[in-house]
N, C-alpha and C positions, 0 to 999 in steps of 0.2 A: 565539227559540224561542216566546215568547208570541205574536208576530205570526203565526208559522207555524200554531200551534194555532188561532188565531182564523180564519185563512184556510181551514183545513181544513173548518170548518163550511160555508163557501160552496162549497168544492171538491167535497165529497161530497154534493152536492145530488141530487135525484131524477133530473133530466135528465142530469147528468154521469155518474151511475152507469149509467143506461140506455145512454148513449153508450159508456162503457167496456165494458159487458157485450156490446154488439154487436161491438165491436172484438175482444174476447176470443173470441167465438163465431167470427168470421171468421178469426182466427188458427188456431183449432182446425180449422175446415173446410179452410183453405188447406194446413195441415200434413198432415192425414190424407188429403185428396184427392190432393195432390201425391205424398206418399210411397207411397200405395196404388197409384196408377197407375204410378209410377216403379218400384216393386218388380216389378209384373207385366211391364213392358217389359224391366226388367233381367234377369228370369228368362228371358224369350224370347231376349234377346241372348246370355246364357250358354249356352243350349241350342244356339243357332246356331253358337257358336264351338267346340262339342265335335265332334271328327272322327268319333266313333263314332255320332253322331246325324245330322250334316249332312256329307255327303261332297263337296258342291259347294264348292270352295275359294273362289271369289269372294264367296260369301255369308258365309263365315267371315271373310274379309278385311274385308268391310263392317262386320260386327259389331265386329271388333277396332278398326277406324278410328273408329267411333262412340264406343266406350268410351274410347279414348285421347284423343280430341278433347275430349269433354265433361267428362272428369275434370280437365282442365287449364285450363278456362275459369273465371275467378272468377265467383262468383254474380252480382255486380252487373253485370259485363260481359255475362253471358248474359241477364240480365233486360232490358238495353237492346237486345240483339240480337233477342230474341223480340218486344219491344215494337215495334221498327221493322219487323221482318219482317211482323207482322200489319198494320201500316200500309201497307207496300208492296203487300201482297196485297189491300188494300182490304177486309179483313175487319172487320166491325163487331162487336167483342167487348168485353166489360167488362175493366177493369183486373184484376179478380179472375181472370178466365180467363187473362190474360197471366201473372200471377204463378203460378197453379197449373201452367200449362204449363212455366214455368221450373223450378219445383220438381220436376216430373215428369221433365224432361230431365236435371237434375242427379242426382236420385235414381236414375234408371235406369242411369246410367253406373257409379255406385258400387255399386249393388245387383248389377249384372252381375258385378262382380269378387268380391263376397261369394258369390254363387251359384256362380261358376266355381271358387272355392276349395273350396266344399263338394263339388262334383262331383269335383274332382280329389283330394279326400281319400280317396275310395273306391278301394281297391286294384284295379288292372286285372284281377286274377283274377275279381273280381265280375262285371265286364262279360263276360269270357270265359265264365264259367259260364252267364250269362244267354243268351249267343249259342249256347252248346252246347245249351241247352234250346229253341232255335229261337225266341227272343224277338227282336223288332226293336229298334232303338235307343230309340224312344220307350216301348215296352213295358218294356224293361229299366230305363229311367229311372224310370218310374212305379212299378214293382213291386219293384225291387231297390235302385236307387241313392238315390232321393229319401228313402225312409224312414230311411236311414242317414245321409244328409248334412244333414238338417235341423238336427241338433245343432251342426253347424259353421256353417251359414248364418245361423241366427236371432240369436244373441247380437251379432255385429258389425253386423248389419242394424238391430237395435233401437238400438244405441249411436249409429250414424250418424243414425238418424231423430231422436233427441233433439237432436243437433247441428243438423240441418236445421230443426227447429222454431224454434230461435233465429235461424237464418239468414233466416227469413221476414221478420224485421224490416226487411231491405233493401227489401222490396216497398213500404215507405212512400215510396221515392224516386219512384214513379210514381203515388202517390195512392191506394193500396189501403187501405181502412179496416181496419187491424190495430192492434195495441197501440201500436207505436212512432208510427204516424201519429196516433193518437188523442192520445197524450201531446204531440206537437208542436202539434196544433191547440189543445188546452187551454192549453198554455204561451203560444201566441200570443194567447189571449184574456185574458192578464194573470195567470194563476195561476203560482205559483213553480215553477221547474224541479224543486226538491226534491220537491214534492208530485206533480207530473205524472209524472216519470220514476221517482220512488220507488215510486209506486203500480204502474206497469207492471212494475217490477222484481219486486215481490211476486207479481203475476199470472203473469209468466213462470216464477217459481220454483214456483208452485202447479201449473203445467202440466207443467214439465219434471221436477220432482223425482219424482213418482210414476212417470213413464215410465222414469227412470233407475233407480229401485228395481226396477221390473219387469225391466229389461234385466239388472241385476246378479243378480237372482234366477234368471233363465233361464240366465245364464252359469254360476252355481254349480251349478244343477241338472243341466246338460248336460255340464259339464266332467269329472266322474268317468267317465261313459260314454266320453267321447272319449279319456281317458287310459288306459283299460284296453286 
């Protein structure tokens, strides 16, 4: 323990803290960019799968195939597929772009299911009433269905996003500067694993715990309206 305390003085130096800070920032950017883009794509896929909005069956089948495919691919495998796909295409992109694309693809598939569940939670009579008022599918979605379905969509989407933040640690496998990669580099420089990975454990906790509290608060706030 005494040796660990002595080493901590060298570990928490100015340059190491700057390095960890950059990794922490990249982890936040990777998580929020990937989840944000993924949620938008997932919402579009959920809308494409709804027969009252999209009547063209092949388009609905495509959305269904996309969701079922990407929901069943492990994150690490998907990361490697995206990495080599960019290489085969000859695209000169950063590893951060590869990782963000992977997060977005994974998030879009799961978000599509959350949005689909929210849309299907609205009674068909609501759609019928909107159509009786001469509303089109998208208009009914925007003015009638979405205002009621957000309470079903948001809580599970937030919970999944927290889990995806932790999954971004796998991006260290391709050299993305995020927390896990930073810990591995510092460990290779001779610092103890207890300090390196113990530090990023605390940083992950500081990032995920407020998000988890926010998700729990949303779920409690929206649950009574859903149960009525």
